[in-house]
Structures are given as structure tokens and as C-alpha cells.
C-alpha positions as CSV (number, residue, x, y, z in Angstrom):
1,A,21.8,48.3,56.0
2,G,19.7,45.2,56.5
3,A,21.2,41.7,56.0
4,P,19.5,40.1,53.0
5,V,17.1,37.1,53.6
6,G,18.2,33.5,53.8
7,D,18.4,31.2,50.7
8,G,15.9,28.8,52.4
9,L,13.7,31.8,54.1
10,R,13.5,33.6,50.8
11,R,11.9,30.4,48.6
12,W,9.8,29.9,52.1
13,L,8.0,34.2,51.5
14,G,8.0,32.7,46.9
15,K,5.3,30.2,47.8
16,V,1.7,31.9,47.9
17,S,0.2,31.2,51.3
18,P,-3.6,32.2,52.2
19,L,-2.0,36.2,52.7
20,H,-1.4,36.4,49.5
21,G,-4.9,35.9,48.8
22,M,-6.3,38.2,50.8
23,G,-3.6,41.3,49.5
24,A,-4.5,40.6,46.5
25,T,-8.0,41.2,46.8
26,L,-7.4,45.0,48.4
27,G,-7.5,47.2,45.7
28,F,-4.5,45.3,44.3
29,A,-4.9,46.6,40.9
30,D,-4.2,50.1,41.7
31,R,-2.2,49.3,44.0
32,F,0.2,48.1,41.5
33,D,-0.4,50.6,38.9
34,R,1.0,53.2,41.6
35,F,4.2,50.9,42.9
36,V,5.0,50.5,38.9
37,A,5.0,53.8,37.7
38,R,7.0,55.3,41.7
39,V,9.7,52.4,40.7
40,A,10.1,53.6,37.4
41,E,10.1,56.9,38.5
42,R,12.5,56.1,41.3
43,G,15.1,53.8,39.2
44,R,15.4,51.7,42.5
45,G,13.4,50.0,45.5
46,G,11.7,47.5,45.0
47,A,7.4,47.1,45.4
48,I,4.4,43.8,45.7
49,S,4.6,40.2,47.0
50,P,5.6,38.3,44.7
51,G,2.8,36.8,46.3
52,Q,0.4,38.3,45.8
53,A,1.8,38.3,41.7
54,R,1.0,34.9,41.7
55,V,-2.5,35.0,42.9
56,V,-3.2,37.5,40.4
57,F,-1.5,36.8,37.5
58,G,-1.8,33.0,37.5
59,E,-0.7,30.9,34.1
60,A,0.1,34.3,33.1
61,L,3.2,34.1,34.4
62,D,4.0,30.4,33.5
63,L,6.1,31.1,29.8
64,R,8.0,28.5,27.8
65,I,11.1,29.2,26.0
66,D,14.2,27.8,24.3
67,P,16.6,27.4,27.4
68,R,19.7,28.7,24.6
69,T,17.8,32.2,24.8
70,L,19.5,32.2,28.4
71,S,22.7,33.1,28.9
72,H,22.8,34.9,32.4
73,R,21.2,34.8,35.8
74,L,20.2,37.4,38.5
75,A,21.9,37.3,41.6
76,D,20.2,36.7,44.9
77,A,20.9,39.7,47.1
78,W,23.0,42.7,46.0
79,D,23.3,46.5,47.2
80,D,20.3,48.9,46.2
81,D,21.9,52.1,47.5
82,G,22.2,50.8,51.2
83,D,19.5,48.4,51.4
84,I,21.0,44.7,51.0
85,R,17.6,43.0,49.0
86,S,16.9,39.4,48.0
87,A,16.0,39.1,44.7
88,D,12.6,37.2,45.8
89,Q,11.8,40.6,48.0
90,A,9.3,41.8,45.7
91,F,8.1,41.1,42.1
92,V,8.2,44.1,40.4
93,D,12.3,45.7,41.1
94,G,13.4,49.4,39.3
95,G,16.8,49.4,39.6
96,D,20.2,49.3,37.7
97,W,20.7,45.4,36.9
98,R,24.2,46.0,35.5
99,E,26.3,45.3,38.2
100,I,24.1,42.2,39.4
101,V,23.9,40.4,36.2
102,Y,26.2,36.7,35.9
103,P,26.6,35.5,32.7
104,V,25.1,31.6,34.1
105,S,28.4,30.2,33.1
106,D,30.0,31.6,36.1
107,S,27.9,29.3,38.5
108,R,30.1,26.5,39.6
109,S,26.8,24.3,40.0
110,H,26.3,25.4,36.0
111,V,29.6,24.1,34.8
112,E,29.3,20.7,36.7
113,M,25.3,20.1,35.1
114,L,27.3,20.7,31.6
115,D,30.1,18.5,33.1
116,L,27.3,15.2,33.5
117,C,25.7,16.1,30.8
118,R,28.9,15.0,28.7
119,W,30.9,13.1,30.7
120,R,27.5,10.8,33.0
121,G,29.3,7.7,34.4
122,E,32.7,9.1,34.2
123,F,32.2,12.5,36.1
124,R,35.4,11.4,38.1
125,R,37.0,13.1,35.3
126,T,35.5,16.7,35.0
127,S,38.1,19.5,36.6
128,R,35.6,20.1,38.6
129,Y,35.0,16.8,40.1
130,R,38.0,16.9,40.9
131,V,38.7,20.2,42.6
132,L,36.4,19.5,45.0
133,A,37.8,16.0,45.8
134,E,41.0,16.9,46.2
135,Q,39.1,20.0,48.7
136,I,37.9,17.6,50.6
137,A,41.2,15.5,50.4
138,A,42.9,18.9,52.2
139,G,40.8,18.8,55.2
140,Q,37.4,21.3,53.6
141,T,34.1,21.4,53.7
142,P,33.1,22.0,50.3
143,R,28.7,22.8,50.4
144,R,26.5,21.9,47.3
145,D,22.8,21.7,48.0
146,G,23.1,22.6,51.5
147,V,25.1,19.6,52.7
148,S,28.5,19.3,53.7
149,L,30.1,17.0,51.4
150,K,32.9,15.8,54.5
151,T,34.2,12.2,51.9
152,I,34.9,11.6,48.8
153,D,31.5,9.5,49.1
154,D,29.4,12.0,50.2
155,L,31.1,14.0,46.4
156,D,30.5,10.5,44.4
157,R,26.7,11.1,46.1
158,H,26.3,14.9,45.3
159,Y,28.1,13.9,41.8
160,L,26.0,10.9,41.4
161,R,22.3,12.6,41.8
162,G,23.1,15.5,39.7
163,L,23.3,12.4,37.1
164,A,19.7,10.6,37.6
165,L,18.1,14.0,36.8
166,V,20.1,14.4,33.5
167,E,18.7,11.4,33.3
168,S,15.3,11.7,34.3
169,L,15.2,15.0,31.8
170,E,16.6,13.3,28.6
171,R,14.2,10.8,29.1
172,Q,11.0,12.8,29.8
173,G,11.8,16.3,29.0
174,L,11.9,19.4,32.1
175,Q,7.2,19.1,33.6
176,P,6.5,22.4,35.7
177,V,6.9,21.1,38.8
178,S,2.9,22.6,40.0
179,R,1.3,19.4,37.7
180,L,3.7,17.0,39.2
181,S,3.0,15.8,42.5
182,P,5.9,14.1,44.7
183,M,5.7,10.9,43.5
184,R,5.8,11.5,40.2
185,R,8.8,14.8,41.2
186,P,12.5,13.2,40.0
187,Q,13.8,12.2,43.2
188,P,16.8,9.7,43.3
189,T,17.7,8.2,46.4
190,L,20.3,10.4,47.7
191,R,21.2,13.2,49.9
192,R,19.3,16.9,49.3
193,A,18.8,19.0,52.8
194,P,15.1,18.6,53.2
195,W,13.8,22.1,53.0
196,R,14.9,22.7,49.7
197,E,12.9,19.7,48.2
198,W,9.8,21.9,49.7
199,A,10.7,25.0,48.3
200,E,11.4,23.2,44.8
201,R,9.3,25.2,42.1
202,D,9.3,25.6,38.5
203,I,12.2,27.5,37.1
204,G,12.3,31.1,37.6
205,V,13.2,33.8,35.3
206,A,12.9,38.0,35.6
207,V,12.5,40.8,32.7
208,A,15.0,42.9,32.2
209,A,15.2,47.0,31.7
210,D,15.6,46.1,28.2
211,G,13.2,42.6,27.9
212,S,15.1,40.0,27.9
213,L,14.5,37.5,30.3
214,V,17.7,36.3,33.2
215,R,17.4,33.4,34.9
216,H,16.7,34.4,39.1
217,S,17.0,32.1,41.7
218,C,15.7,28.3,42.2
219,G,15.9,25.3,39.4
220,R,19.9,26.3,38.6
221,H,20.4,22.4,38.1
222,R,17.6,21.8,36.1
223,F,18.3,24.7,33.9
224,A,22.0,23.7,32.7
225,A,21.0,20.2,32.6
226,A,18.4,21.6,30.3
227,Q,20.8,23.8,28.5
228,G,23.4,20.6,28.5
229,L,21.3,18.1,26.8
230,G,19.7,20.9,24.0
231,L,16.2,20.4,25.2
232,A,14.4,23.0,22.8
233,S,11.8,24.2,25.2
234,I,11.3,24.4,28.8
235,P,9.2,25.9,31.8
236,V,9.4,28.5,33.7
237,E,8.1,31.2,35.9
238,V,7.9,35.1,36.2
239,R,9.7,35.7,39.7
240,M,10.2,39.8,38.7
241,V,9.9,42.5,36.4
242,H,11.5,45.3,35.7
243,A,9.5,48.6,36.1
244,G,11.2,50.7,33.0
245,W,10.5,47.7,31.6
246,L,6.7,47.6,32.2
247,A,6.4,50.9,32.8
248,Q,7.8,51.6,28.7
249,A,5.4,48.8,27.6
250,A,1.4,50.1,29.4
251,D,2.7,53.4,27.4
252,R,2.8,51.6,24.1
253,L,0.2,49.1,24.9
254,R,-2.1,52.1,25.8
255,L,-3.3,50.1,28.6
256,P,-1.9,50.0,32.9
257,P,0.6,48.4,34.3
258,H,-1.5,45.2,36.1
259,R,-3.1,44.8,31.7
260,A,-0.6,45.3,29.9
261,L,1.6,42.7,31.5
262,P,0.3,39.9,31.3
263,I,0.3,41.2,26.5
264,A,4.0,42.8,27.6
265,L,4.9,38.6,28.8
266,S,3.5,36.6,25.9
267,E,5.9,38.9,23.8
268,V,9.0,38.0,25.7
269,E,7.8,34.5,25.3
270,A,7.5,34.4,21.9
271,R,10.9,36.9,21.8
272,H,12.8,32.8,23.6
273,R,11.6,30.7,21.8
274,R,13.4,29.2,18.3
């Protein structure tokens, strides 16, 4: 079994490139339909480059949902019958997700952002802050956003950056990353790994076998802040769909999978609004 793709490389692979455009012009519809049927029948494995799917389906993958309707997240990587796979490797997946979907409340970054929404400038009073401060005092080096927190000043900068994000979303809501120039994106002057800024995308979601949405890579801080602030609507990008769900939708709509997908996604979007 291979090792999962690193976080930075996963995000790089997910960005659209000229190669994705070339692949999307070479019999994509037929390939897509065959792969959906094959993966759904096998009940495992993945298919179709996420970048190619983005080129072909375009804005059909961009949804607006109520963040309160998302309660679970997909694992970043998992063992698919001996093959270690990363979430951003395929747009269509046929596996059993019951063991790789977790409550968002299990994520430490999610809890930290919810705490910031509540405590704001008094973040040093939160239990998570105290735990991290104790680790640093004991000579440990916790990591957040690809940065090692070696001192209490590092820890404070980490929290202040999160607080700046919360206050930015509170003022202007959550705008699609693709529509914001780099100068207009919230970029507080606090340290963060440079590749994370370059690879930033809209909040990712995946469509599970039952047609529900789960959070899928990228945007976990923004998503948590949106929930903590009680935002009514946020933009998300579909990064993966379950082959079983899409095959059933295609049968119901009496359309091939590549034509059924945009319609089925609009139905999913409607169910995740309040």
C-alpha cells in the first residue's frame, strides 16, 4: 500500500491546470459515465481527476448552503482495501464512507474557532488555549496551519489570526475565494505557511451515498467560523461525489451520469438550505 499524498501536494493537485483542460476534451463524458458505473458496481475505488471535473462541470459544483446543515467531515486519507488514498485524488468515489466520516466537533481547529467566536479577545481563557500553552511550557511544539508554535507569542499570533478571520467574516460575510482578488481576501499580517495561502480555495464538500453533504478538505477554519457566527449562507465547492448516489440519481432522472450530476447537485443544494 502506498502512502497518502501530502497536504500541500493534495491541494496543488486539486487546482485546475492546462492538463486538466486537455483531459476534459478527450471523450470525458463517455469516460465519466463508464467510471461512475464501474466504481458504483465495485463498491470501492475512485475515478476522474477533480481538476477535470472542475473544468467540465464548472459552476454546477458551486453551491450555497446553510453551514448549520453540515455536521460531519470526510477523512483526509483512508485505507481503501489496502490502498491508502487521499481525499483529493478522485472526484468519484465508491467506497463505504461509514468509517471515514467524523463529526466536525471532533476537529481541534473547529473547536478552537468556535471558542474564538464566543470568547473573542479573551481567548486566553479557553480550555484549548490553556492546553496548548501547557504543551509549550513543557517543551513541546504543537503545530497549527503548518507552523510550529514554539513560544507563547507564537500561540497568541495563531489565535489573533483566527480572531481576525472571525471579525472579517462578521463584517462582510463569506465570499467565494474565486471572486476575490488576493488583495481583497482577509489576510491579517500574522504568520501562516505560504503554500497554504497559495492553495486556498472555497470550502470543500463531498456528496455522500445518501445525498447528504460532508465537509471535504480546505476551508475548515472558515467553515467553523461561519457556524460559530451563525451565518445563514456560505459558498462551498463540491470536490467529490459518491458513485452510488450519482448512479441512483442518473437512473431516477433517466439521464447519463454526466448530465444528471448538475441536476442532482441542485437538489442537494436545495436540501441544505433553510
